[in-house]
DOKE-65726 format. One line per 8 residues: number of its first residue (from 1); for each residue x, y, z of C-alpha. Coordinates in nm, 3 decimals, always signed. Last residue first. Example, Ala and Ser with C-alpha at 12.3 -4.5 7.8 and 13.67 -1.06 7.14 Angstrom:
2
2> +1.367:-0.106:+0.714 | +1.230:-0.450:+0.780
! end
This chain:
408
408> -2.360:-1.192:-4.006 | -2.014:-1.275:-3.883 | -1.870:-1.151:-3.555 | -1.515:-1.022:-3.577 | -1.296:-1.177:-3.308 | -0.977:-1.013:-3.186 | -0.678:-1.156:-3.001 | -0.454:-1.082:-2.705
400> -0.246:-1.288:-2.467 | +0.031:-1.224:-2.215 | -0.070:-0.879:-2.092 | +0.146:-0.875:-1.779 | -0.010:-0.777:-1.447 | +0.260:-0.647:-1.213 | +0.453:-0.748:-0.903 | +0.657:-1.043:-1.030
392> +0.784:-1.356:-0.855 | +0.535:-1.588:-1.024 | +0.386:-1.426:-1.336 | +0.080:-1.215:-1.289 | -0.130:-1.288:-1.596 | -0.355:-1.065:-1.805 | -0.549:-1.214:-2.096 | -0.721:-0.970:-2.330
384> -1.001:-1.076:-2.566 | -1.112:-0.810:-2.813 | -1.449:-0.826:-2.985 | -1.522:-0.667:-3.322 | -1.887:-0.626:-3.401 | -2.111:-0.705:-3.699 | -2.472:-0.688:-3.586 | -2.676:-1.000:-3.662
376> -2.752:-1.067:-3.291 | -2.940:-0.739:-3.271 | -2.965:-0.496:-2.981 | -3.144:-0.161:-3.011 | -3.011:+0.181:-3.107 | -3.221:+0.446:-2.930 | -3.507:+0.235:-2.793 | -3.271:-0.004:-2.614
368> -3.271:+0.180:-2.281 | -3.157:-0.113:-2.065 | -2.803:+0.024:-2.054 | -2.925:+0.338:-1.872 | -2.656:+0.602:-1.923 | -2.818:+0.698:-2.252 | -2.690:+0.631:-2.601 | -2.698:+0.773:-2.954
360> -2.434:+0.619:-3.177 | -2.126:+0.737:-3.365 | -1.888:+0.658:-3.650 | -1.682:+0.946:-3.785 | -1.524:+1.025:-4.120 | -1.274:+1.311:-4.137 | -1.231:+1.685:-4.093 | -1.146:+1.768:-3.734
352> -1.435:+1.799:-3.494 | -1.587:+2.080:-3.287 | -1.910:+1.933:-3.153 | -2.267:+2.068:-3.151 | -2.540:+1.849:-3.002 | -2.902:+1.855:-3.112 | -3.245:+1.721:-3.018 | -3.503:+1.851:-3.266
344> -3.805:+2.080:-3.210 | -3.704:+2.330:-3.479 | -3.669:+2.660:-3.290 | -3.680:+2.494:-2.947 | -3.353:+2.311:-3.006 | -3.364:+2.043:-2.737 | -3.023:+1.947:-2.606 | -2.819:+1.636:-2.681
336> -2.545:+1.550:-2.436 | -2.177:+1.509:-2.536 | -1.984:+1.396:-2.225 | -2.106:+1.039:-2.187 | -1.778:+0.880:-2.292 | -1.750:+0.648:-2.591 | -1.380:+0.740:-2.616 | -1.475:+1.076:-2.768
328> -1.368:+0.995:-3.127 | -1.447:+0.627:-3.071 | -1.814:+0.708:-3.053 | -2.083:+0.855:-2.830 | -2.353:+1.118:-2.879 | -2.557:+1.144:-2.560 | -2.924:+1.120:-2.461 | -3.043:+1.238:-2.121
320> -3.323:+1.019:-1.986 | -3.688:+1.122:-1.974 | -3.774:+0.911:-2.277 | -4.011:+0.930:-2.574 | -3.752:+1.034:-2.833 | -3.738:+1.362:-3.023 | -3.584:+1.337:-3.371 | -3.205:+1.339:-3.359
312> -2.947:+1.587:-3.487 | -2.567:+1.607:-3.463 | -2.437:+1.955:-3.552 | -2.070:+1.948:-3.653 | -1.859:+2.264:-3.617 | -1.562:+2.218:-3.844 | -1.186:+2.188:-3.793 | -0.957:+2.187:-4.095
304> -0.746:+1.911:-4.249 | -0.455:+2.082:-4.423 | -0.205:+1.943:-4.172 | -0.310:+1.594:-4.284 | -0.126:+1.644:-4.616 | -0.198:+1.392:-4.892 | -0.576:+1.397:-4.874 | -0.619:+1.766:-4.948
296> -0.968:+1.808:-5.104 | -1.137:+1.533:-4.902 | -0.953:+1.625:-4.582 | -0.877:+1.325:-4.362 | -0.888:+1.203:-4.001 | -1.043:+0.856:-3.969 | -1.287:+0.736:-3.703 | -1.367:+0.413:-3.520
288> -1.702:+0.296:-3.385 | -1.712:-0.042:-3.555 | -1.597:+0.119:-3.882 | -1.933:+0.078:-4.056 | -2.101:-0.113:-4.336 | -2.476:-0.153:-4.337 | -2.716:-0.435:-4.255 | -3.058:-0.319:-4.140
280> -3.216:-0.474:-3.828 | -3.591:-0.417:-3.800 | -3.702:-0.101:-3.615 | -3.771:-0.068:-3.241 | -3.415:+0.038:-3.154 | -3.393:+0.276:-3.449 | -3.423:+0.620:-3.291 | -3.424:+0.883:-3.563
272> -3.162:+1.083:-3.751 | -3.190:+1.419:-3.929 | -2.906:+1.452:-4.177 | -2.598:+1.604:-4.022 | -2.534:+1.978:-4.015 | -2.186:+2.099:-4.107 | -2.074:+2.440:-3.980 | -1.767:+2.617:-4.111
264> -1.535:+2.805:-3.877 | -1.399:+3.160:-3.853 | -1.590:+3.341:-4.129 | -1.863:+3.082:-4.157 | -1.991:+2.866:-4.441 | -2.303:+2.667:-4.358 | -2.308:+2.315:-4.500 | -2.623:+2.109:-4.541
256> -2.781:+1.771:-4.474 | -2.461:+1.564:-4.458 | -2.518:+1.187:-4.439 | -2.243:+1.104:-4.691 | -2.072:+1.401:-4.857 | -2.205:+1.749:-4.922 | -1.951:+1.964:-5.101 | -1.724:+2.252:-5.003
248> -1.668:+2.191:-4.631 | -1.530:+1.844:-4.701 | -1.411:+1.548:-4.495 | -1.701:+1.559:-4.251 | -1.858:+1.226:-4.347 | -2.108:+1.127:-4.078 | -2.179:+0.766:-3.992 | -2.419:+0.569:-3.770
240> -2.287:+0.256:-3.607 | -2.438:-0.088:-3.662 | -2.650:-0.204:-3.371 | -2.603:-0.338:-3.017 | -2.519:-0.711:-2.996 | -2.578:-0.744:-2.622 | -2.322:-0.990:-2.477 | -2.343:-1.361:-2.400
232> -2.026:-1.494:-2.230 | -2.181:-1.521:-1.883 | -2.450:-1.740:-2.041 | -2.512:-1.930:-1.714 | -2.343:-2.254:-1.824 | -2.034:-2.073:-1.949 | -1.792:-2.364:-1.908 | -1.442:-2.207:-1.922
224> -1.147:-2.373:-2.093 | -0.776:-2.385:-2.004 | -0.521:-2.569:-2.213 | -0.186:-2.724:-2.123 | -0.285:-2.996:-2.371 | -0.205:-3.294:-2.149 | -0.268:-3.103:-1.828 | -0.618:-2.992:-1.930
216> -0.732:-2.710:-1.700 | -1.101:-2.641:-1.640 | -1.163:-2.278:-1.545 | -1.396:-2.158:-1.272 | -1.658:-1.924:-1.417 | -1.564:-1.568:-1.513 | -1.813:-1.300:-1.412 | -1.864:-0.951:-1.557
208> -1.711:-1.030:-1.896 | -1.820:-0.713:-2.077 | -1.516:-0.514:-1.967 | -1.599:-0.154:-2.053 | -1.325:+0.049:-2.219 | -1.469:+0.035:-2.569 | -1.257:-0.103:-2.853 | -1.559:-0.230:-3.051
200> -1.666:-0.472:-2.777 | -1.430:-0.563:-2.495 | -1.366:-0.897:-2.330 | -1.130:-0.896:-2.033 | -0.954:-1.183:-1.858 | -0.761:-1.163:-1.529 | -0.551:-1.465:-1.446 | -0.326:-1.554:-1.153
192> -0.627:-1.630:-0.933 | -0.733:-1.889:-1.190 | -0.475:-2.135:-1.070 | -0.116:-2.264:-1.078 | +0.019:-2.154:-1.417 | +0.397:-2.181:-1.419 | +0.444:-1.946:-1.718 | +0.712:-2.183:-1.853
184> +0.448:-2.452:-1.909 | +0.280:-2.265:-2.199 | -0.087:-2.170:-2.151 | -0.321:-2.255:-2.438 | -0.640:-2.060:-2.359 | -0.982:-2.161:-2.492 | -1.256:-1.922:-2.596 | -1.631:-1.900:-2.640
176> -1.787:-1.569:-2.750 | -2.166:-1.535:-2.752 | -2.378:-1.269:-2.924 | -2.706:-1.125:-2.796 | -3.032:-0.979:-2.931 | -3.219:-1.246:-3.126 | -3.084:-1.545:-2.930 | -3.123:-1.389:-2.586
168> -3.467:-1.514:-2.476 | -3.433:-1.834:-2.678 | -3.120:-1.939:-2.490 | -2.796:-2.032:-2.667 | -2.673:-1.687:-2.764 | -2.552:-1.665:-3.122 | -2.208:-1.804:-3.193 | -1.843:-1.697:-3.215
160> -1.554:-1.932:-3.147 | -1.213:-1.841:-3.015 | -0.871:-2.002:-2.967 | -0.636:-1.786:-2.760 | -0.262:-1.852:-2.752 | -0.083:-1.739:-2.437 | +0.267:-1.596:-2.488 | +0.181:-1.317:-2.731
152> +0.331:-1.016:-2.558 | +0.088:-0.725:-2.544 | +0.130:-0.350:-2.486 | -0.177:-0.152:-2.386 | -0.311:+0.198:-2.447 | -0.490:+0.456:-2.237 | -0.487:+0.832:-2.288 | -0.422:+1.116:-2.046
144> -0.443:+1.484:-2.129 | -0.327:+1.831:-2.023 | -0.242:+1.753:-1.662 | -0.144:+2.052:-1.453 | -0.067:+1.841:-1.145 | +0.240:+1.709:-1.322 | +0.388:+2.059:-1.327 | +0.689:+2.048:-1.559
136> +0.536:+2.340:-1.751 | +0.225:+2.154:-1.870 | +0.133:+1.786:-1.866 | +0.094:+1.513:-2.124 | +0.027:+1.157:-2.004 | +0.040:+0.831:-2.195 | -0.110:+0.569:-1.966 | +0.001:+0.209:-2.000
128> -0.149:-0.136:-1.953 | +0.061:-0.451:-1.967 | +0.379:-0.574:-2.131 | +0.730:-0.514:-2.001 | +1.046:-0.341:-2.121 | +0.908:-0.034:-2.294 | +1.013:+0.160:-2.603 | +0.886:+0.517:-2.619
120> +0.563:+0.606:-2.806 | +0.652:+0.857:-3.077 | +0.490:+1.201:-3.015 | +0.299:+1.375:-3.293 | +0.183:+1.723:-3.196 | -0.024:+1.945:-3.426 | -0.054:+2.317:-3.358 | -0.383:+2.472:-3.466
112> -0.543:+2.732:-3.693 | -0.920:+2.715:-3.753 | -0.983:+2.854:-4.100 | -0.716:+2.620:-4.234 | -0.446:+2.704:-4.489 | -0.173:+2.488:-4.335 | -0.179:+2.373:-3.974 | +0.137:+2.432:-3.771
104> +0.370:+2.148:-3.673 | +0.491:+2.108:-3.316 | +0.863:+2.162:-3.258 | +0.920:+2.044:-2.901 | +0.751:+1.813:-2.657 | +0.966:+1.793:-2.344 | +1.070:+1.461:-2.185 | +0.940:+1.306:-1.864
96> +1.064:+0.946:-1.868 | +1.418:+0.837:-1.952 | +1.486:+0.536:-2.170 | +1.407:+0.164:-2.185 | +1.107:+0.195:-1.953 | +0.932:-0.067:-1.738 | +1.168:-0.140:-1.448 | +1.353:+0.193:-1.462
88> +1.022:+0.370:-1.415 | +0.951:+0.196:-1.085 | +0.694:-0.082:-1.082 | +0.420:-0.070:-0.815 | +0.146:-0.058:-1.081 | -0.076:+0.247:-1.127 | -0.449:+0.158:-1.133 | -0.583:+0.066:-1.474
80> -0.760:-0.251:-1.352 | -0.508:-0.475:-1.535 | -0.225:-0.299:-1.353 | -0.076:+0.024:-1.478 | +0.254:+0.156:-1.614 | +0.274:+0.533:-1.646 | +0.439:+0.700:-1.947 | +0.551:+1.063:-1.960
72> +0.528:+1.370:-2.185 | +0.600:+1.738:-2.123 | +0.436:+2.049:-2.268 | +0.580:+2.402:-2.248 | +0.307:+2.599:-2.417 | +0.324:+2.741:-2.769 | +0.031:+2.984:-2.732 | -0.165:+2.859:-3.033
64> -0.481:+2.776:-2.831 | -0.607:+2.516:-3.081 | -0.369:+2.244:-2.964 | -0.395:+1.925:-3.170 | -0.321:+1.568:-3.064 | -0.127:+1.262:-3.174 | +0.044:+0.993:-2.968 | +0.263:+0.776:-3.186
56> +0.304:+0.413:-3.287 | +0.612:+0.244:-3.435 | +0.780:+0.281:-3.095 | +0.546:+0.010:-2.964 | +0.710:-0.254:-3.182 | +0.897:-0.453:-2.917 | +0.588:-0.559:-2.722 | +0.293:-0.550:-2.960
48> +0.056:-0.254:-2.941 | -0.313:-0.249:-2.841 | -0.504:+0.080:-2.871 | -0.768:+0.156:-2.609 | -0.947:+0.422:-2.816 | -0.999:+0.411:-3.194 | -0.832:+0.538:-3.509 | -0.873:+0.411:-3.864
40> -0.595:+0.525:-4.098 | -0.406:+0.206:-4.018 | -0.031:+0.220:-3.957 | -0.073:+0.318:-3.592 | -0.176:+0.650:-3.436 | -0.271:+0.676:-3.068 | -0.547:+0.934:-3.040 | -0.632:+1.288:-2.924
32> -0.826:+1.495:-3.177 | -0.865:+1.813:-2.967 | -0.692:+2.014:-2.692 | -0.814:+2.372:-2.635 | -1.058:+2.259:-2.366 | -0.777:+2.135:-2.139 | -0.833:+1.822:-1.927 | -0.868:+1.561:-2.202
24> -0.939:+1.220:-2.051 | -0.850:+0.857:-2.094 | -0.899:+0.709:-1.751 | -0.667:+0.644:-1.458 | -0.826:+0.411:-1.205 | -0.815:+0.511:-0.844 | -0.554:+0.431:-0.575 | -0.543:+0.791:-0.465
16> -0.798:+1.008:-0.641 | -0.664:+1.164:-0.955 | -0.468:+1.482:-1.030 | -0.143:+1.284:-1.068 | +0.162:+1.416:-0.885 | +0.393:+1.140:-1.004 | +0.576:+1.142:-0.673 | +0.258:+1.149:-0.468
8> +0.106:+0.873:-0.680 | +0.416:+0.655:-0.643 | +0.435:+0.712:-0.269 | +0.078:+0.596:-0.228 | +0.118:+0.288:-0.447 | +0.432:+0.173:-0.264 | +0.284:+0.241:+0.078 | +0.000:+0.000:+0.000
! end
């Protein structure tokens, strides 16, 4: 306990002691925060392979244009996203806390900004990490934090997707069965060494609320889990909605109109409606991800401008607050819809960088299925993460990782 407390005091994090560290932007002038890999699609909770993490980079824009004195550091966390007891020298190859210099300026945009691209430093151990940016060497003045994980593929995961087995869940839920092949050198002695997460579409929530006792096969060195109570059945949700904000000069997909402004252009989405009570409709999406791109200037991302996007929804018969959620805001409930009395629609205005965005309308009540609904045919990507505390160590290593894409 003393180790955790002293670590938090030394780091100076503006979080409750012993609490989870979440992805969060603390300064309003900071936008478009994500971990960039080779793919153009960006999403929260990025997974990197141990040894190749320096091929990824932290990206964000500063719209304040005051050239602040930003610093960067990495924090190693346990499987529950609380800081681990490891010292920096135990998980980092190089020094922590280095300044961010020479940001790039946007080119020809109505909304000027400074773009930062910070290579992720090499690390020694797998597990969960927090990339933290703070101001003027003051760790209490946190600018942003973002989660990512580093995996070492030591445990092989065999998966099988199916519809839920019971009649009550078959039309709305999806089931994921899996088997772990644990090599002898890990010295597996029991389930208390393991922590397994299943995530849907790169969201932070662990859907696997309860893990039944595992059955270990000594001959195969395999571990299976009998889900007799449907613990592995998860709501299928619905395909994501899409808005194409790549152009302020022409209407692209699902754009109703464009209003040209002196300082920023406004793009109004087509009027959406709740679809939870409608039949399932197959359509392609990015499983909640987003891509930054300017339609007219695809080769240079610094020419991608910021626009004011107006999300719109027909009124819904509910007393609950409705939010716009997607990978671009880490699926957080921080973008509420408000009633526009002039037209009677629910609206939310967000400042977004030109690109293509997936989103959904959600409330904080998971049982409110009117907005999007749950369908077993929905195409989702599931991530299975296997954390393991190796004998003689003090941290949760991410020893296995795989993805499963549900088929229609």
